[in-house]
C-alpha positions in Angstrom: 21.4 19.4 -5.3 22.3 15.9 -6.3 25.1 14.1 -4.5 28.3 13.5 -6.5 28.6 10.2 -8.3 32.1 9.6 -6.9 33.2 9.9 -3.3 36.4 10.5 -1.5 36.5 7.1 0.1 35.7 5.4 -3.2 32.9 3.3 -1.8 30.1 4.6 0.4 27.0 2.3 0.3 24.9 5.0 2.0 25.8 7.6 -0.5 25.1 5.2 -3.4 21.7 4.3 -1.8 20.8 7.9 -1.6 21.7 8.3 -5.3 19.0 5.7 -6.0 16.2 6.6 -3.5 17.3 9.9 -1.9 15.7 12.4 -4.2 12.4 14.1 -3.2 9.4 12.0 -4.0 11.3 8.8 -4.7 10.7 7.0 -1.3 7.1 8.1 -1.5 6.8 6.4 -4.9 8.4 3.3 -3.4 6.1 3.4 -0.4 3.0 3.7 -2.6 4.3 0.7 -4.7 4.3 -1.3 -1.5 0.7 -0.1 -0.9 -0.2 -1.5 -4.3 -0.1 1.5 -6.6 1.1 0.4 -10.0 -0.2 2.9 -12.7 1.4 6.2 -13.6 -2.0 8.1 -13.2 -2.6 6.5 -9.8 0.9 7.5 -8.5 0.2 11.1 -9.8 -3.2 11.2 -8.1 -2.1 9.8 -4.8 1.1 11.9 -4.5 0.1 15.1 -6.2 3.5 14.9 -7.8 4.3 16.9 -11.0 4.0 14.5 -14.0 7.4 15.4 -15.3 9.0 14.6 -11.9 7.1 11.3 -11.7 8.2 10.3 -15.2 11.8 11.0 -14.2 11.6 9.2 -10.9 9.9 6.1 -12.3 12.4 5.9 -15.2 15.3 6.1 -12.7 13.8 3.4 -10.4 13.3 1.1 -13.4 16.9 1.8 -14.6 18.2 0.9 -11.1 16.1 -2.3 -11.0 13.9 -1.2 -8.1 10.8 -1.3 -10.2 9.8 -3.1 -13.4 7.8 -1.5 -16.2 5.5 -3.9 -17.9 2.3 -4.2 -19.8 -0.7 -4.4 -17.5 -4.3 -5.3 -18.1 -6.2 -3.4 -20.8 -2.9 -2.4 -22.4 -1.8 0.0 -19.7 1.7 0.2 -18.2 2.3 -1.0 -14.6 5.2 -0.5 -12.3 6.0 -3.3 -9.8 8.6 -3.6 -7.2 11.3 -6.1 -8.0 13.1 -8.2 -5.4 15.6 -5.4 -5.1 12.7 -3.0 -4.5 11.0 -5.2 -1.9 14.4 -5.4 -0.1 13.9 -1.7 0.7 11.0 -2.5 3.0 13.1 -2.6 6.2 14.4 0.9 5.4 10.9 2.2 4.5 9.4 0.6 7.6 12.2 2.1 9.8 11.5 5.6 8.4 7.8 5.2 8.9 8.5 4.2 12.6 10.7 7.2 13.0 8.0 9.5 11.6 5.3 7.9 13.8 7.6 8.5 16.9 8.3 12.1 16.2 5.4 13.5 14.1 2.3 11.5 15.0 1.1 12.8 18.4 -2.4 11.2 17.9 -0.9 7.7 17.5 0.3 5.7 14.5 -1.2 6.5 11.1 -0.9 3.0 9.8 -1.0 -0.2 11.7 0.9 -3.2 10.3 -0.4 -6.8 11.0 0.6 -10.3 10.2 -2.2 -11.1 7.7 -2.1 -14.8 8.6 -2.9 -14.4 12.3 -3.8 -10.7 12.8 -0.9 -10.1 15.1 0.6 -6.6 15.3 4.1 -6.2 14.0 6.7 -4.8 16.2 9.2 -2.1 15.1 11.5 -4.9 13.7 8.7 -6.5 11.6 8.1 -9.4 13.9 4.6 -10.6 14.7 3.8 -10.1 18.3 1.5 -13.1 18.3 3.5 -15.8 16.6 7.0 -14.3 16.8 7.6 -14.7 13.1 9.6 -12.3 11.0 6.8 -11.5 8.6 7.6 -11.4 4.8 6.3 -8.3 3.0 3.5 -10.2 1.1 2.0 -11.3 4.4 1.9 -7.8 5.9 -1.5 -6.2 6.2 -1.7 -2.4 6.5 -4.7 -0.6 7.9 -5.5 2.8 9.3 -4.3 3.4 12.8 -5.6 5.6 15.6 -3.6 8.6 14.3 -5.0 8.3 10.8 -6.9 11.3 9.6 -8.2 11.4 6.0 -7.3 14.6 4.1 -9.8 16.5 2.1 -13.5 15.9 1.8 -13.5 13.9 -1.4 -11.6 10.6 -1.5 -10.2 9.5 -4.8 -10.3 5.8 -5.6 -6.6 5.3 -5.0 -6.7 6.9 -1.5 -9.8 4.9 -0.7 -8.1 1.6 -1.6 -4.9 2.5 0.3 -6.9 3.5 3.4 -8.8 0.2 3.4 -7.1 -2.8 5.2 -5.1 -4.7 2.6 -2.0 -6.6 2.1 1.2 -4.9 1.0 2.0 -5.4 -2.7 -1.7 -6.2 -3.5 -2.5 -4.3 -6.6 -5.0 -1.4 -6.3 -8.1 -1.7 -8.4 -9.8 1.5 -9.5 -12.4 2.3 -12.1 -9.8 2.9 -14.8 -7.5 0.2 -13.4 -9.7 -2.9 -12.7 -6.6 -4.7 -11.3 
């Protein structure tokens, strides 16, 4: 059930935010966009999301200005986070931290580092080595001690996501050479 478009108090920022990113799959699409997924087929492969749902969610995220839809290399369409989309990183990171705390008994699934000096990021996104608040393009994500690959055959998108890489760096696959 979707939240109503109008609220009793007339202005609830949390309710409005949930209208944009609160539907099932939407934050996972945003998360994967941070991981560098840009193509429709790659989102579908990585998430196992029904194509009609993915189409709807991508369209909504573009309409809301969270993603752009643009021509990519070889004539394909790519979806990229806008500045408004990148501004969701603290919320995505906080939700990841919460999930790691309560649902990852073997340790964190993904480690975040400051790509410039290799320092681990704390829960607030600060580098433990240099103390900087690390901007999204300088964050490197890599498998952590709690990471366990699923399945026996790794698709190219999962393989790229599970390799140390900077956030927002586009994923290159055989059908998407980057």
